[in-house]
C-alpha atoms as a printed R data frame, in Angstrom:
    type eleno elety resid chain resno       x      y       z
1   ATOM     1    CA   MET     A     1 226.785 27.556 -55.231
2   ATOM     2    CA   SER     A     2 228.289 23.968 -56.874
3   ATOM     3    CA   ALA     A     3 226.037 20.877 -55.071
4   ATOM     4    CA   PRO     A     4 227.178 20.600 -51.438
5   ATOM     5    CA   THR     A     5 230.562 18.191 -51.315
6   ATOM     6    CA   ALA     A     6 229.567 14.876 -48.737
7   ATOM     7    CA   ALA     A     7 232.609 16.504 -46.879
8   ATOM     8    CA   GLN     A     8 229.842 19.755 -46.112
9   ATOM     9    CA   ILE     A     9 227.339 16.822 -45.937
10  ATOM    10    CA   THR     A    10 229.224 15.772 -42.746
11  ATOM    11    CA   THR     A    11 229.942 18.571 -40.657
12  ATOM    12    CA   LEU     A    12 226.139 19.290 -41.626
13  ATOM    13    CA   TYR     A    13 225.278 16.506 -39.745
14  ATOM    14    CA   GLN     A    14 227.595 16.583 -37.236
15  ATOM    15    CA   SER     A    15 226.911 20.495 -36.423
16  ATOM    16    CA   THR     A    16 222.517 19.308 -36.507
17  ATOM    17    CA   LEU     A    17 223.489 16.464 -33.759
18  ATOM    18    CA   LYS     A    18 225.498 19.060 -31.833
19  ATOM    19    CA   ALA     A    19 222.480 21.246 -31.404
20  ATOM    20    CA   SER     A    20 220.433 19.032 -30.724
21  ATOM    21    CA   LYS     A    21 222.052 17.532 -27.314
22  ATOM    22    CA   GLN     A    22 221.326 20.899 -26.562
23  ATOM    23    CA   PHE     A    23 218.069 20.774 -25.339
24  ATOM    24    CA   ALA     A    24 217.779 20.837 -22.067
25  ATOM    25    CA   SER     A    25 214.594 18.821 -21.905
26  ATOM    26    CA   TYR     A    26 215.275 15.160 -22.167
27  ATOM    27    CA   ASN     A    27 211.633 14.612 -24.724
28  ATOM    28    CA   PHE     A    28 212.831 17.353 -27.219
29  ATOM    29    CA   ARG     A    29 216.694 16.996 -27.108
30  ATOM    30    CA   ASN     A    30 215.674 12.668 -27.493
31  ATOM    31    CA   TYR     A    31 212.953 14.236 -30.556
32  ATOM    32    CA   PHE     A    32 215.779 16.408 -32.741
33  ATOM    33    CA   VAL     A    33 218.214 14.139 -32.606
34  ATOM    34    CA   LEU     A    34 215.752 11.411 -34.077
35  ATOM    35    CA   ARG     A    35 214.840 13.726 -36.703
36  ATOM    36    CA   THR     A    36 218.601 14.394 -37.322
37  ATOM    37    CA   GLU     A    37 218.670 10.718 -38.052
38  ATOM    38    CA   SER     A    38 216.197 10.117 -39.359
39  ATOM    39    CA   HIS     A    39 217.281 13.373 -42.362
40  ATOM    40    CA   PHE     A    40 220.564 12.274 -43.326
41  ATOM    41    CA   LYS     A    41 219.728  8.391 -42.807
42  ATOM    42    CA   ALA     A    42 219.593  8.791 -47.038
43  ATOM    43    CA   PRO     A    43 220.115 12.138 -48.336
44  ATOM    44    CA   PRO     A    44 219.098 12.625 -52.173
45  ATOM    45    CA   SER     A    45 221.797 11.621 -54.510
46  ATOM    46    CA   PRO     A    46 223.616 14.241 -55.650
47  ATOM    47    CA   ALA     A    47 222.515 16.168 -52.715
48  ATOM    48    CA   THR     A    48 220.031 18.877 -53.926
49  ATOM    49    CA   ILE     A    49 221.133 22.679 -53.072
50  ATOM    50    CA   SER     A    50 217.337 23.353 -52.208
51  ATOM    51    CA   TRP     A    51 218.158 20.383 -49.210
52  ATOM    52    CA   TYR     A    52 220.929 21.505 -48.377
53  ATOM    53    CA   ASN     A    53 220.092 25.074 -47.499
54  ATOM    54    CA   THR     A    54 216.563 23.880 -45.913
55  ATOM    55    CA   ARG     A    55 219.261 22.082 -43.493
56  ATOM    56    CA   VAL     A    56 221.367 24.692 -42.212
57  ATOM    57    CA   ARG     A    57 217.783 26.976 -42.019
58  ATOM    58    CA   GLU     A    58 216.546 24.623 -40.029
59  ATOM    59    CA   LEU     A    59 220.259 24.736 -38.196
60  ATOM    60    CA   GLU     A    60 220.386 27.793 -36.852
61  ATOM    61    CA   VAL     A    61 216.172 27.956 -35.761
62  ATOM    62    CA   LEU     A    62 217.531 24.423 -33.834
63  ATOM    63    CA   ARG     A    63 220.229 26.491 -32.249
64  ATOM    64    CA   ARG     A    64 218.140 29.156 -31.449
65  ATOM    65    CA   SER     A    65 215.627 26.774 -30.005
66  ATOM    66    CA   ALA     A    66 217.846 24.526 -27.608
67  ATOM    67    CA   ILE     A    67 219.067 28.162 -26.428
68  ATOM    68    CA   ILE     A    68 215.724 28.986 -24.872
69  ATOM    69    CA   ASN     A    69 214.192 25.728 -23.494
70  ATOM    70    CA   ARG     A    70 217.751 25.702 -21.782
71  ATOM    71    CA   LEU     A    71 216.921 28.921 -20.710
72  ATOM    72    CA   TYR     A    72 213.441 28.025 -19.388
73  ATOM    73    CA   GLU     A    73 214.843 24.380 -18.011
74  ATOM    74    CA   GLY     A    74 212.425 22.462 -15.763
75  ATOM    75    CA   PRO     A    75 213.248 20.056 -13.535
76  ATOM    76    CA   ARG     A    76 214.521 16.732 -14.854
77  ATOM    77    CA   LEU     A    77 212.866 14.577 -15.480
78  ATOM    78    CA   VAL     A    78 213.323 10.034 -13.876
79  ATOM    79    CA   VAL     A    79 214.152  8.981 -16.380
80  ATOM    80    CA   GLU     A    80 216.820 10.974 -16.608
81  ATOM    81    CA   ALA     A    81 218.127 10.793 -13.336
82  ATOM    82    CA   GLY     A    82 218.759  7.051 -13.303
83  ATOM    83    CA   VAL     A    83 218.371  6.928  -9.476
84  ATOM    84    CA   GLU     A    84 214.946  4.916  -9.348
85  ATOM    85    CA   VAL     A    85 212.094  7.406  -7.003
86  ATOM    86    CA   SER     A    86 210.844  6.870  -3.487
87  ATOM    87    CA   THR     A    87 207.295  6.696  -3.182
88  ATOM    88    CA   ARG     A    88 206.184  8.717  -0.250
89  ATOM    89    CA   SER     A    89 203.561  7.623   2.639
90  ATOM    90    CA   TYR     A    90 200.623 10.392   2.619
91  ATOM    91    CA   SER     A    91 199.029 10.251   5.720
92  ATOM    92    CA   ILE     A    92 195.549 11.576   4.046
93  ATOM    93    CA   SER     A    93 193.120  8.344   4.940
94  ATOM    94    CA   ASP     A    94 190.492  8.061   1.695
95  ATOM    95    CA   PRO     A    95 186.839  7.987   3.070
96  ATOM    96    CA   GLN     A    96 185.581  5.320   0.911
97  ATOM    97    CA   ARG     A    97 188.701  3.361   1.877
98  ATOM    98    CA   GLY     A    98 189.685  3.837   5.207
99  ATOM    99    CA   SER     A    99 192.673  4.678   6.914
100 ATOM   100    CA   ASP     A   100 195.779  4.384   4.907
101 ATOM   101    CA   PRO     A   101 198.421  1.301   6.363
């Protein structure tokens, strides 16, 4: 196989970015998007075959990982919802502080 073309690298970048955005978990999703951008920010001048093959293997793993992450999705984080969090009113009094208002 010859060195990958610019079009192949662009397609691989777009596919990897798409797979990164499919994570249900906010932290995983942001981590993999940033990691993808850093890997493709400055690919080797003539992109080597080994660099390209490594990214293709990582894409396959990323796709499988995103599927597993969506299968075991937890509750959404506050930063994802975009709504304010209301505070709960507890009626348990603290013996050191006295009673709650």
